[in-house]
HTML snippet that shows the backbone in 3Dmol.js (N, CA, C, O; Angstrom):
<script src="https://3Dmol.org/build/3Dmol-min.js"></script>
<div id="view" style="width:600px;height:400px;position:relative"></div>
<script>
const pdb = `
ATOM      1  N   MET A   1       6.930   0.345 -27.585  1.00  0.00           N
ATOM      2  CA  MET A   1       8.327   0.336 -27.191  1.00  0.00           C
ATOM      3  C   MET A   1       8.952   1.637 -27.695  1.00  0.00           C
ATOM      4  O   MET A   1       8.930   1.922 -28.893  1.00  0.00           O
ATOM      5  N   GLY A   2       9.506   2.418 -26.775  1.00  0.00           N
ATOM      6  CA  GLY A   2      10.137   3.676 -27.132  1.00  0.00           C
ATOM      7  C   GLY A   2      11.644   3.571 -27.057  1.00  0.00           C
ATOM      8  O   GLY A   2      12.185   2.555 -26.622  1.00  0.00           O
ATOM      9  N   THR A   3      12.314   4.620 -27.480  1.00  0.00           N
ATOM     10  CA  THR A   3      13.770   4.653 -27.398  1.00  0.00           C
ATOM     11  C   THR A   3      14.193   5.885 -26.616  1.00  0.00           C
ATOM     12  O   THR A   3      13.480   6.887 -26.560  1.00  0.00           O
ATOM     13  N   ILE A   4      15.366   5.785 -26.015  1.00  0.00           N
ATOM     14  CA  ILE A   4      15.942   6.882 -25.262  1.00  0.00           C
ATOM     15  C   ILE A   4      17.456   6.754 -25.337  1.00  0.00           C
ATOM     16  O   ILE A   4      17.990   5.645 -25.330  1.00  0.00           O
ATOM     17  N   THR A   5      18.142   7.874 -25.407  1.00  0.00           N
ATOM     18  CA  THR A   5      19.604   7.814 -25.459  1.00  0.00           C
ATOM     19  C   THR A   5      20.159   7.676 -24.045  1.00  0.00           C
ATOM     20  O   THR A   5      19.484   7.984 -23.063  1.00  0.00           O
ATOM     21  N   ILE A   6      21.383   7.215 -23.963  1.00  0.00           N
ATOM     22  CA  ILE A   6      22.034   7.081 -22.664  1.00  0.00           C
ATOM     23  C   ILE A   6      22.130   8.442 -21.980  1.00  0.00           C
ATOM     24  O   ILE A   6      21.908   8.551 -20.774  1.00  0.00           O
ATOM     25  N   ARG A   7      22.457   9.467 -22.741  1.00  0.00           N
ATOM     26  CA  ARG A   7      22.571  10.806 -22.163  1.00  0.00           C
ATOM     27  C   ARG A   7      21.236  11.266 -21.580  1.00  0.00           C
ATOM     28  O   ARG A   7      21.187  11.783 -20.464  1.00  0.00           O
ATOM     29  N   ASP A   8      20.155  11.078 -22.335  1.00  0.00           N
ATOM     30  CA  ASP A   8      18.841  11.468 -21.820  1.00  0.00           C
ATOM     31  C   ASP A   8      18.467  10.660 -20.582  1.00  0.00           C
ATOM     32  O   ASP A   8      17.852  11.184 -19.653  1.00  0.00           O
ATOM     33  N   LEU A   9      18.834   9.412 -20.574  1.00  0.00           N
ATOM     34  CA  LEU A   9      18.543   8.568 -19.422  1.00  0.00           C
ATOM     35  C   LEU A   9      19.253   9.091 -18.180  1.00  0.00           C
ATOM     36  O   LEU A   9      18.660   9.141 -17.102  1.00  0.00           O
ATOM     37  N   ARG A  10      20.512   9.478 -18.322  1.00  0.00           N
ATOM     38  CA  ARG A  10      21.277  10.004 -17.190  1.00  0.00           C
ATOM     39  C   ARG A  10      20.774  11.372 -16.751  1.00  0.00           C
ATOM     40  O   ARG A  10      20.608  11.617 -15.556  1.00  0.00           O
ATOM     41  N   GLN A  11      20.531  12.261 -17.702  1.00  0.00           N
ATOM     42  CA  GLN A  11      20.229  13.643 -17.368  1.00  0.00           C
ATOM     43  C   GLN A  11      18.747  13.896 -17.095  1.00  0.00           C
ATOM     44  O   GLN A  11      18.399  14.868 -16.426  1.00  0.00           O
ATOM     45  N   ARG A  12      17.889  13.042 -17.600  1.00  0.00           N
ATOM     46  CA  ARG A  12      16.453  13.259 -17.452  1.00  0.00           C
ATOM     47  C   ARG A  12      15.754  12.005 -16.932  1.00  0.00           C
ATOM     48  O   ARG A  12      14.765  11.546 -17.504  1.00  0.00           O
ATOM     49  N   TRP A  13      16.277  11.470 -15.854  1.00  0.00           N
ATOM     50  CA  TRP A  13      15.720  10.238 -15.312  1.00  0.00           C
ATOM     51  C   TRP A  13      14.234  10.355 -14.968  1.00  0.00           C
ATOM     52  O   TRP A  13      13.485   9.435 -15.297  1.00  0.00           O
ATOM     53  N   PRO A  14      13.758  11.432 -14.325  1.00  0.00           N
ATOM     54  CA  PRO A  14      12.325  11.484 -14.014  1.00  0.00           C
ATOM     55  C   PRO A  14      11.435  11.375 -15.252  1.00  0.00           C
ATOM     56  O   PRO A  14      10.384  10.736 -15.209  1.00  0.00           O
ATOM     57  N   GLU A  15      11.854  11.996 -16.350  1.00  0.00           N
ATOM     58  CA  GLU A  15      11.071  11.892 -17.581  1.00  0.00           C
ATOM     59  C   GLU A  15      11.106  10.465 -18.129  1.00  0.00           C
ATOM     60  O   GLU A  15      10.096   9.948 -18.606  1.00  0.00           O
ATOM     61  N   ALA A  16      12.273   9.840 -18.056  1.00  0.00           N
ATOM     62  CA  ALA A  16      12.390   8.454 -18.530  1.00  0.00           C
ATOM     63  C   ALA A  16      11.540   7.524 -17.673  1.00  0.00           C
ATOM     64  O   ALA A  16      10.903   6.605 -18.188  1.00  0.00           O
ATOM     65  N   GLU A  17      11.531   7.761 -16.381  1.00  0.00           N
ATOM     66  CA  GLU A  17      10.723   6.927 -15.493  1.00  0.00           C
ATOM     67  C   GLU A  17       9.233   7.107 -15.786  1.00  0.00           C
ATOM     68  O   GLU A  17       8.469   6.142 -15.760  1.00  0.00           O
ATOM     69  N   ALA A  18       8.826   8.343 -16.064  1.00  0.00           N
ATOM     70  CA  ALA A  18       7.419   8.596 -16.413  1.00  0.00           C
ATOM     71  C   ALA A  18       7.060   7.897 -17.721  1.00  0.00           C
ATOM     72  O   ALA A  18       5.975   7.327 -17.841  1.00  0.00           O
ATOM     73  N   ARG A  19       7.962   7.935 -18.701  1.00  0.00           N
ATOM     74  CA  ARG A  19       7.709   7.243 -19.966  1.00  0.00           C
ATOM     75  C   ARG A  19       7.605   5.743 -19.753  1.00  0.00           C
ATOM     76  O   ARG A  19       6.799   5.070 -20.396  1.00  0.00           O
ATOM     77  N   LEU A  20       8.417   5.225 -18.854  1.00  0.00           N
ATOM     78  CA  LEU A  20       8.407   3.787 -18.583  1.00  0.00           C
ATOM     79  C   LEU A  20       7.097   3.360 -17.930  1.00  0.00           C
ATOM     80  O   LEU A  20       6.675   2.213 -18.078  1.00  0.00           O
ATOM     81  N   GLN A  21       6.452   4.275 -17.211  1.00  0.00           N
ATOM     82  CA  GLN A  21       5.149   3.952 -16.635  1.00  0.00           C
ATOM     83  C   GLN A  21       4.096   3.790 -17.727  1.00  0.00           C
ATOM     84  O   GLN A  21       3.165   2.997 -17.585  1.00  0.00           O
ATOM     85  N   LYS A  22       4.245   4.542 -18.816  1.00  0.00           N
ATOM     86  CA  LYS A  22       3.280   4.473 -19.916  1.00  0.00           C
ATOM     87  C   LYS A  22       3.604   3.342 -20.879  1.00  0.00           C
ATOM     88  O   LYS A  22       2.707   2.661 -21.377  1.00  0.00           O
ATOM     89  N   GLU A  23       4.897   3.147 -21.138  1.00  0.00           N
ATOM     90  CA  GLU A  23       5.327   2.124 -22.091  1.00  0.00           C
ATOM     91  C   GLU A  23       5.896   0.937 -21.325  1.00  0.00           C
ATOM     92  O   GLU A  23       6.420   1.092 -20.222  1.00  0.00           O
ATOM     93  N   GLU A  24       5.792  -0.218 -21.904  1.00  0.00           N
ATOM     94  CA  GLU A  24       6.271  -1.443 -21.254  1.00  0.00           C
ATOM     95  C   GLU A  24       7.801  -1.532 -21.252  1.00  0.00           C
ATOM     96  O   GLU A  24       8.398  -2.119 -20.349  1.00  0.00           O
ATOM     97  N   GLU A  25       8.418  -0.948 -22.267  1.00  0.00           N
ATOM     98  CA  GLU A  25       9.856  -1.141 -22.450  1.00  0.00           C
ATOM     99  C   GLU A  25      10.452   0.060 -23.180  1.00  0.00           C
ATOM    100  O   GLU A  25       9.821   0.636 -24.067  1.00  0.00           O
ATOM    101  N   LEU A  26      11.682   0.432 -22.796  1.00  0.00           N
ATOM    102  CA  LEU A  26      12.430   1.475 -23.492  1.00  0.00           C
ATOM    103  C   LEU A  26      13.736   0.878 -23.994  1.00  0.00           C
ATOM    104  O   LEU A  26      14.409   0.150 -23.265  1.00  0.00           O
ATOM    105  N   VAL A  27      14.093   1.182 -25.226  1.00  0.00           N
ATOM    106  CA  VAL A  27      15.383   0.742 -25.777  1.00  0.00           C
ATOM    107  C   VAL A  27      16.359   1.885 -25.583  1.00  0.00           C
ATOM    108  O   VAL A  27      16.085   3.019 -25.975  1.00  0.00           O
ATOM    109  N   ILE A  28      17.501   1.586 -24.978  1.00  0.00           N
ATOM    110  CA  ILE A  28      18.528   2.595 -24.724  1.00  0.00           C
ATOM    111  C   ILE A  28      19.520   2.547 -25.876  1.00  0.00           C
ATOM    112  O   ILE A  28      20.024   1.485 -26.242  1.00  0.00           O
ATOM    113  N   THR A  29      19.791   3.732 -26.446  1.00  0.00           N
ATOM    114  CA  THR A  29      20.677   3.781 -27.606  1.00  0.00           C
ATOM    115  C   THR A  29      21.924   4.609 -27.310  1.00  0.00           C
ATOM    116  O   THR A  29      21.911   5.521 -26.483  1.00  0.00           O
ATOM    117  N   ARG A  30      22.981   4.267 -28.003  1.00  0.00           N
ATOM    118  CA  ARG A  30      24.227   5.038 -28.001  1.00  0.00           C
ATOM    119  C   ARG A  30      24.645   5.191 -29.459  1.00  0.00           C
ATOM    120  O   ARG A  30      24.794   4.205 -30.180  1.00  0.00           O
ATOM    121  N   ASP A  31      24.828   6.419 -29.876  1.00  0.00           N
ATOM    122  CA  ASP A  31      25.185   6.719 -31.274  1.00  0.00           C
ATOM    123  C   ASP A  31      24.196   6.097 -32.251  1.00  0.00           C
ATOM    124  O   ASP A  31      24.581   5.622 -33.320  1.00  0.00           O
ATOM    125  N   GLY A  32      22.927   6.103 -31.878  1.00  0.00           N
ATOM    126  CA  GLY A  32      21.886   5.594 -32.759  1.00  0.00           C
ATOM    127  C   GLY A  32      21.739   4.084 -32.781  1.00  0.00           C
ATOM    128  O   GLY A  32      20.866   3.557 -33.471  1.00  0.00           O
ATOM    129  N   ARG A  33      22.581   3.379 -32.034  1.00  0.00           N
ATOM    130  CA  ARG A  33      22.500   1.910 -32.002  1.00  0.00           C
ATOM    131  C   ARG A  33      21.947   1.434 -30.658  1.00  0.00           C
ATOM    132  O   ARG A  33      22.341   1.950 -29.612  1.00  0.00           O
ATOM    133  N   PRO A  34      21.056   0.475 -30.677  1.00  0.00           N
ATOM    134  CA  PRO A  34      20.518  -0.043 -29.417  1.00  0.00           C
ATOM    135  C   PRO A  34      21.593  -0.779 -28.617  1.00  0.00           C
ATOM    136  O   PRO A  34      22.334  -1.597 -29.163  1.00  0.00           O
ATOM    137  N   VAL A  35      21.670  -0.481 -27.324  1.00  0.00           N
ATOM    138  CA  VAL A  35      22.658  -1.147 -26.469  1.00  0.00           C
ATOM    139  C   VAL A  35      22.024  -1.882 -25.295  1.00  0.00           C
ATOM    140  O   VAL A  35      22.637  -2.780 -24.718  1.00  0.00           O
ATOM    141  N   ALA A  36      20.791  -1.502 -24.937  1.00  0.00           N
ATOM    142  CA  ALA A  36      20.151  -2.159 -23.791  1.00  0.00           C
ATOM    143  C   ALA A  36      18.649  -1.926 -23.843  1.00  0.00           C
ATOM    144  O   ALA A  36      18.156  -1.070 -24.577  1.00  0.00           O
ATOM    145  N   ARG A  37      17.933  -2.716 -23.039  1.00  0.00           N
ATOM    146  CA  ARG A  37      16.494  -2.541 -22.881  1.00  0.00           C
ATOM    147  C   ARG A  37      16.198  -2.275 -21.421  1.00  0.00           C
ATOM    148  O   ARG A  37      16.774  -2.905 -20.534  1.00  0.00           O
ATOM    149  N   LEU A  38      15.305  -1.348 -21.179  1.00  0.00           N
ATOM    150  CA  LEU A  38      14.867  -1.019 -19.833  1.00  0.00           C
ATOM    151  C   LEU A  38      13.396  -1.401 -19.746  1.00  0.00           C
ATOM    152  O   LEU A  38      12.568  -0.889 -20.499  1.00  0.00           O
ATOM    153  N   THR A  39      13.073  -2.308 -18.819  1.00  0.00           N
ATOM    154  CA  THR A  39      11.694  -2.771 -18.680  1.00  0.00           C
ATOM    155  C   THR A  39      11.205  -2.529 -17.265  1.00  0.00           C
ATOM    156  O   THR A  39      11.993  -2.383 -16.331  1.00  0.00           O
ATOM    157  N   ARG A  40       9.900  -2.490 -17.129  1.00  0.00           N
ATOM    158  CA  ARG A  40       9.297  -2.346 -15.802  1.00  0.00           C
ATOM    159  C   ARG A  40       9.272  -3.689 -15.106  1.00  0.00           C
ATOM    160  O   ARG A  40       9.074  -4.727 -15.738  1.00  0.00           O
ATOM    161  N   LEU A  41       9.474  -3.663 -13.810  1.00  0.00           N
ATOM    162  CA  LEU A  41       9.289  -4.866 -13.010  1.00  0.00           C
ATOM    163  C   LEU A  41       7.844  -4.901 -12.548  1.00  0.00           C
ATOM    164  O   LEU A  41       7.260  -3.860 -12.247  1.00  0.00           O
ATOM    165  N   PRO A  42       7.270  -6.084 -12.491  1.00  0.00           N
ATOM    166  CA  PRO A  42       5.900  -6.143 -11.967  1.00  0.00           C
ATOM    167  C   PRO A  42       5.902  -5.788 -10.489  1.00  0.00           C
ATOM    168  O   PRO A  42       6.829  -6.136  -9.758  1.00  0.00           O
ATOM    169  N   ASP A  43       4.870  -5.100 -10.061  1.00  0.00           N
ATOM    170  CA  ASP A  43       4.769  -4.715  -8.657  1.00  0.00           C
ATOM    171  C   ASP A  43       4.379  -5.940  -7.854  1.00  0.00           C
ATOM    172  O   ASP A  43       3.210  -6.326  -7.832  1.00  0.00           O
ATOM    173  N   SER A  44       5.347  -6.552  -7.195  1.00  0.00           N
ATOM    174  CA  SER A  44       5.093  -7.801  -6.477  1.00  0.00           C
ATOM    175  C   SER A  44       4.709  -7.548  -5.022  1.00  0.00           C
ATOM    176  O   SER A  44       4.280  -8.468  -4.326  1.00  0.00           O
ATOM    177  N   ARG A  45       4.860  -6.308  -4.559  1.00  0.00           N
ATOM    178  CA  ARG A  45       4.503  -6.025  -3.173  1.00  0.00           C
ATOM    179  C   ARG A  45       2.988  -5.910  -3.046  1.00  0.00           C
ATOM    180  O   ARG A  45       2.333  -5.312  -3.900  1.00  0.00           O
ATOM    181  N   PRO A  46       2.439  -6.475  -1.995  1.00  0.00           N
ATOM    182  CA  PRO A  46       1.001  -6.284  -1.791  1.00  0.00           C
ATOM    183  C   PRO A  46       0.722  -4.835  -1.397  1.00  0.00           C
ATOM    184  O   PRO A  46       1.520  -4.208  -0.702  1.00  0.00           O
ATOM    185  N   ARG A  47      -0.397  -4.322  -1.840  1.00  0.00           N
ATOM    186  CA  ARG A  47      -0.756  -2.945  -1.508  1.00  0.00           C
ATOM    187  C   ARG A  47      -1.052  -2.826  -0.034  1.00  0.00           C
ATOM    188  O   ARG A  47      -1.762  -3.653   0.540  1.00  0.00           O
ATOM    189  N   ARG A  48      -0.501  -1.786   0.580  1.00  0.00           N
ATOM    190  CA  ARG A  48      -0.765  -1.555   2.000  1.00  0.00           C
ATOM    191  C   ARG A  48      -2.176  -1.016   2.177  1.00  0.00           C
ATOM    192  O   ARG A  48      -2.660  -0.200   1.392  1.00  0.00           O
ATOM    193  N   LEU A  49      -2.808  -1.489   3.215  1.00  0.00           N
ATOM    194  CA  LEU A  49      -4.128  -0.979   3.532  1.00  0.00           C
ATOM    195  C   LEU A  49      -3.988   0.385   4.189  1.00  0.00           C
ATOM    196  O   LEU A  49      -2.992   0.666   4.856  1.00  0.00           O
ATOM    197  N   ARG A  50      -4.983   1.221   3.998  1.00  0.00           N
ATOM    198  CA  ARG A  50      -4.964   2.533   4.635  1.00  0.00           C
ATOM    199  C   ARG A  50      -5.073   2.362   6.136  1.00  0.00           C
ATOM    200  O   ARG A  50      -5.678   1.404   6.617  1.00  0.00           O
ATOM    201  N   TRP A  51      -4.487   3.291   6.877  1.00  0.00           N
ATOM    202  CA  TRP A  51      -4.528   3.248   8.323  1.00  0.00           C
ATOM    203  C   TRP A  51      -5.936   3.523   8.804  1.00  0.00           C
ATOM    204  O   TRP A  51      -6.559   4.510   8.413  1.00  0.00           O
ATOM    205  N   ASP A  52      -6.431   2.643   9.654  1.00  0.00           N
ATOM    206  CA  ASP A  52      -7.782   2.779  10.184  1.00  0.00           C
ATOM    207  C   ASP A  52      -7.687   3.076  11.678  1.00  0.00           C
ATOM    208  O   ASP A  52      -7.270   2.209  12.446  1.00  0.00           O
ATOM    209  N   PRO A  53      -8.063   4.278  12.107  1.00  0.00           N
ATOM    210  CA  PRO A  53      -7.911   4.638  13.520  1.00  0.00           C
ATOM    211  C   PRO A  53      -8.733   3.757  14.455  1.00  0.00           C
ATOM    212  O   PRO A  53      -8.308   3.486  15.579  1.00  0.00           O
ATOM    213  N   GLU A  54      -9.894   3.311  14.011  1.00  0.00           N
ATOM    214  CA  GLU A  54     -10.729   2.482  14.881  1.00  0.00           C
ATOM    215  C   GLU A  54     -10.090   1.117  15.121  1.00  0.00           C
ATOM    216  O   GLU A  54     -10.073   0.639  16.256  1.00  0.00           O
ATOM    217  N   SER A  55      -9.566   0.483  14.072  1.00  0.00           N
ATOM    218  CA  SER A  55      -8.914  -0.821  14.280  1.00  0.00           C
ATOM    219  C   SER A  55      -7.630  -0.654  15.088  1.00  0.00           C
ATOM    220  O   SER A  55      -7.250  -1.551  15.842  1.00  0.00           O
ATOM    221  N   HIS A  56      -6.958   0.490  14.936  1.00  0.00           N
ATOM    222  CA  HIS A  56      -5.758   0.754  15.730  1.00  0.00           C
ATOM    223  C   HIS A  56      -6.123   0.879  17.211  1.00  0.00           C
ATOM    224  O   HIS A  56      -5.424   0.352  18.077  1.00  0.00           O
ATOM    225  N   ALA A  57      -7.218   1.579  17.492  1.00  0.00           N
ATOM    226  CA  ALA A  57      -7.671   1.718  18.872  1.00  0.00           C
ATOM    227  C   ALA A  57      -8.051   0.355  19.450  1.00  0.00           C
ATOM    228  O   ALA A  57      -7.774   0.086  20.619  1.00  0.00           O
ATOM    229  N   GLN A  58      -8.676  -0.502  18.654  1.00  0.00           N
ATOM    230  CA  GLN A  58      -9.012  -1.842  19.119  1.00  0.00           C
ATOM    231  C   GLN A  58      -7.761  -2.635  19.463  1.00  0.00           C
ATOM    232  O   GLN A  58      -7.727  -3.342  20.471  1.00  0.00           O
ATOM    233  N   GLN A  59      -6.731  -2.519  18.629  1.00  0.00           N
ATOM    234  CA  GLN A  59      -5.472  -3.214  18.907  1.00  0.00           C
ATOM    235  C   GLN A  59      -4.846  -2.701  20.198  1.00  0.00           C
ATOM    236  O   GLN A  59      -4.354  -3.486  21.009  1.00  0.00           O
ATOM    237  N   LEU A  60      -4.865  -1.383  20.391  1.00  0.00           N
ATOM    238  CA  LEU A  60      -4.310  -0.821  21.622  1.00  0.00           C
ATOM    239  C   LEU A  60      -5.076  -1.302  22.842  1.00  0.00           C
ATOM    240  O   LEU A  60      -4.470  -1.627  23.863  1.00  0.00           O
ATOM    241  N   ARG A  61      -6.409  -1.353  22.752  1.00  0.00           N
ATOM    242  CA  ARG A  61      -7.210  -1.848  23.879  1.00  0.00           C
ATOM    243  C   ARG A  61      -6.883  -3.306  24.178  1.00  0.00           C
ATOM    244  O   ARG A  61      -6.816  -3.710  25.339  1.00  0.00           O
ATOM    245  N   ARG A  62      -6.680  -4.093  23.121  1.00  0.00           N
ATOM    246  CA  ARG A  62      -6.349  -5.503  23.316  1.00  0.00           C
ATOM    247  C   ARG A  62      -4.980  -5.655  23.960  1.00  0.00           C
ATOM    248  O   ARG A  62      -4.796  -6.522  24.815  1.00  0.00           O
ATOM    249  N   ILE A  63      -4.012  -4.827  23.565  1.00  0.00           N
ATOM    250  CA  ILE A  63      -2.652  -4.939  24.084  1.00  0.00           C
ATOM    251  C   ILE A  63      -2.517  -4.313  25.471  1.00  0.00           C
ATOM    252  O   ILE A  63      -1.933  -4.911  26.374  1.00  0.00           O
ATOM    253  N   LEU A  64      -3.063  -3.099  25.635  1.00  0.00           N
ATOM    254  CA  LEU A  64      -2.867  -2.346  26.873  1.00  0.00           C
ATOM    255  C   LEU A  64      -3.903  -2.633  27.940  1.00  0.00           C
ATOM    256  O   LEU A  64      -3.696  -2.323  29.113  1.00  0.00           O
ATOM    257  N   GLY A  65      -5.014  -3.221  27.541  1.00  0.00           N
ATOM    258  CA  GLY A  65      -6.063  -3.486  28.510  1.00  0.00           C
ATOM    259  C   GLY A  65      -6.949  -2.272  28.706  1.00  0.00           C
ATOM    260  O   GLY A  65      -6.989  -1.377  27.862  1.00  0.00           O
ATOM    261  N   PRO A  66      -7.658  -2.244  29.823  1.00  0.00           N
ATOM    262  CA  PRO A  66      -8.619  -1.154  30.047  1.00  0.00           C
ATOM    263  C   PRO A  66      -7.941   0.138  30.507  1.00  0.00           C
ATOM    264  O   PRO A  66      -7.950   0.458  31.696  1.00  0.00           O
ATOM    265  N   CYS A  67      -7.372   0.856  29.591  1.00  0.00           N
ATOM    266  CA  CYS A  67      -6.779   2.152  29.928  1.00  0.00           C
ATOM    267  C   CYS A  67      -7.478   3.225  29.107  1.00  0.00           C
ATOM    268  O   CYS A  67      -8.212   2.932  28.163  1.00  0.00           O
ATOM    269  N   SER A  68      -7.240   4.436  29.477  1.00  0.00           N
ATOM    270  CA  SER A  68      -7.904   5.542  28.797  1.00  0.00           C
ATOM    271  C   SER A  68      -7.259   5.785  27.441  1.00  0.00           C
ATOM    272  O   SER A  68      -6.043   5.945  27.338  1.00  0.00           O
ATOM    273  N   LEU A  69      -8.081   5.811  26.413  1.00  0.00           N
ATOM    274  CA  LEU A  69      -7.608   6.107  25.068  1.00  0.00           C
ATOM    275  C   LEU A  69      -8.316   7.348  24.529  1.00  0.00           C
ATOM    276  O   LEU A  69      -8.676   7.417  23.353  1.00  0.00           O
ATOM    277  N   ASP A  70      -8.509   8.329  25.421  1.00  0.00           N
ATOM    278  CA  ASP A  70      -9.181   9.536  24.976  1.00  0.00           C
ATOM    279  C   ASP A  70      -8.345  10.239  23.915  1.00  0.00           C
ATOM    280  O   ASP A  70      -7.116  10.180  23.954  1.00  0.00           O
ATOM    281  N   PRO A  71      -8.987  10.889  22.986  1.00  0.00           N
ATOM    282  CA  PRO A  71      -8.254  11.541  21.900  1.00  0.00           C
ATOM    283  C   PRO A  71      -7.295  12.612  22.416  1.00  0.00           C
ATOM    284  O   PRO A  71      -7.560  13.267  23.424  1.00  0.00           O
ATOM    285  N   ILE A  72      -6.217  12.774  21.734  1.00  0.00           N
ATOM    286  CA  ILE A  72      -5.185  13.718  22.135  1.00  0.00           C
ATOM    287  C   ILE A  72      -5.715  15.151  22.139  1.00  0.00           C
ATOM    288  O   ILE A  72      -5.254  15.975  22.929  1.00  0.00           O
ATOM    289  N   ASP A  73      -6.671  15.456  21.272  1.00  0.00           N
ATOM    290  CA  ASP A  73      -7.227  16.810  21.228  1.00  0.00           C
ATOM    291  C   ASP A  73      -7.853  17.195  22.561  1.00  0.00           C
ATOM    292  O   ASP A  73      -7.706  18.325  23.025  1.00  0.00           O
ATOM    293  N   GLU A  74      -8.550  16.243  23.170  1.00  0.00           N
ATOM    294  CA  GLU A  74      -9.182  16.528  24.462  1.00  0.00           C
ATOM    295  C   GLU A  74      -8.127  16.780  25.537  1.00  0.00           C
ATOM    296  O   GLU A  74      -8.273  17.693  26.350  1.00  0.00           O
ATOM    297  N   ARG A  75      -7.082  15.984  25.542  1.00  0.00           N
ATOM    298  CA  ARG A  75      -6.027  16.175  26.545  1.00  0.00           C
ATOM    299  C   ARG A  75      -5.280  17.482  26.329  1.00  0.00           C
ATOM    300  O   ARG A  75      -4.927  18.164  27.292  1.00  0.00           O
ATOM    301  N   LEU A  76      -5.035  17.839  25.052  1.00  0.00           N
ATOM    302  CA  LEU A  76      -4.372  19.110  24.774  1.00  0.00           C
ATOM    303  C   LEU A  76      -5.236  20.289  25.204  1.00  0.00           C
ATOM    304  O   LEU A  76      -4.728  21.251  25.780  1.00  0.00           O
ATOM    305  N   ALA A  77      -6.529  20.223  24.931  1.00  0.00           N
ATOM    306  CA  ALA A  77      -7.425  21.307  25.329  1.00  0.00           C
ATOM    307  C   ALA A  77      -7.448  21.452  26.843  1.00  0.00           C
ATOM    308  O   ALA A  77      -7.443  22.569  27.361  1.00  0.00           O
ATOM    309  N   LYS A  78      -7.473  20.341  27.547  1.00  0.00           N
ATOM    310  CA  LYS A  78      -7.464  20.380  29.010  1.00  0.00           C
ATOM    311  C   LYS A  78      -6.164  20.970  29.529  1.00  0.00           C
ATOM    312  O   LYS A  78      -6.175  21.784  30.453  1.00  0.00           O
ATOM    313  N   ASP A  79      -5.049  20.568  28.945  1.00  0.00           N
ATOM    314  CA  ASP A  79      -3.743  21.075  29.365  1.00  0.00           C
ATOM    315  C   ASP A  79      -3.626  22.577  29.104  1.00  0.00           C
ATOM    316  O   ASP A  79      -3.092  23.312  29.934  1.00  0.00           O
ATOM    317  N   ARG A  80      -4.118  23.026  27.970  1.00  0.00           N
ATOM    318  CA  ARG A  80      -4.050  24.451  27.635  1.00  0.00           C
ATOM    319  C   ARG A  80      -4.973  25.266  28.550  1.00  0.00           C
ATOM    320  O   ARG A  80      -4.649  26.390  28.934  1.00  0.00           O
ATOM    321  N   ALA A  81      -6.117  24.686  28.889  1.00  0.00           N
ATOM    322  CA  ALA A  81      -7.025  25.377  29.806  1.00  0.00           C
ATOM    323  C   ALA A  81      -6.383  25.508  31.181  1.00  0.00           C
ATOM    324  O   ALA A  81      -6.543  26.530  31.848  1.00  0.00           O
ATOM    325  N   ASP A  82      -5.659  24.480  31.607  1.00  0.00           N
ATOM    326  CA  ASP A  82      -4.978  24.547  32.904  1.00  0.00           C
ATOM    327  C   ASP A  82      -3.898  25.624  32.919  1.00  0.00           C
ATOM    328  O   ASP A  82      -3.689  26.272  33.945  1.00  0.00           O
ATOM    329  N   ARG A  83      -3.218  25.821  31.805  1.00  0.00           N
ATOM    330  CA  ARG A  83      -2.153  26.820  31.720  1.00  0.00           C
ATOM    331  C   ARG A  83      -2.693  28.244  31.787  1.00  0.00           C
ATOM    332  O   ARG A  83      -2.082  29.123  32.393  1.00  0.00           O
ATOM    333  N   SER A  84      -3.840  28.459  31.160  1.00  0.00           N
ATOM    334  CA  SER A  84      -4.370  29.816  31.108  1.00  0.00           C
ATOM    335  C   SER A  84      -5.062  30.219  32.403  1.00  0.00           C
ATOM    336  O   SER A  84      -5.297  31.403  32.645  1.00  0.00           O
ATOM    337  N   ALA A  85      -5.387  29.239  33.228  1.00  0.00           N
ATOM    338  CA  ALA A  85      -6.089  29.553  34.488  1.00  0.00           C
ATOM    339  C   ALA A  85      -5.157  30.060  35.554  1.00  0.00           C
ATOM    340  O   ALA A  85      -5.595  30.365  36.663  1.00  0.00           O
TER     341      ALA A  85
END
`;
const viewer = $3Dmol.createViewer("view");
viewer.addModel(pdb, "pdb");
viewer.setStyle({}, {cartoon: {color: "spectrum"}});
viewer.zoomTo();
viewer.render();
</script>
């Protein structure tokens, strides 16, 4: 458990937040006297899964049906080739 002054909390919030990641609790002081406690909240949100292009393509095929899902790079290359010709 660490301590931090109200002034430091206001003026140096990023440092206080970093300290709070390491320590469970910070005591906030004014004129050397404790006035409040700052604690971390547990992360209750489930972690998001990374985006998977293959599963995204499967979802698009399921929703859109049998349409062309060729990569955008191929279409851009074709479009640029048409412009230069």
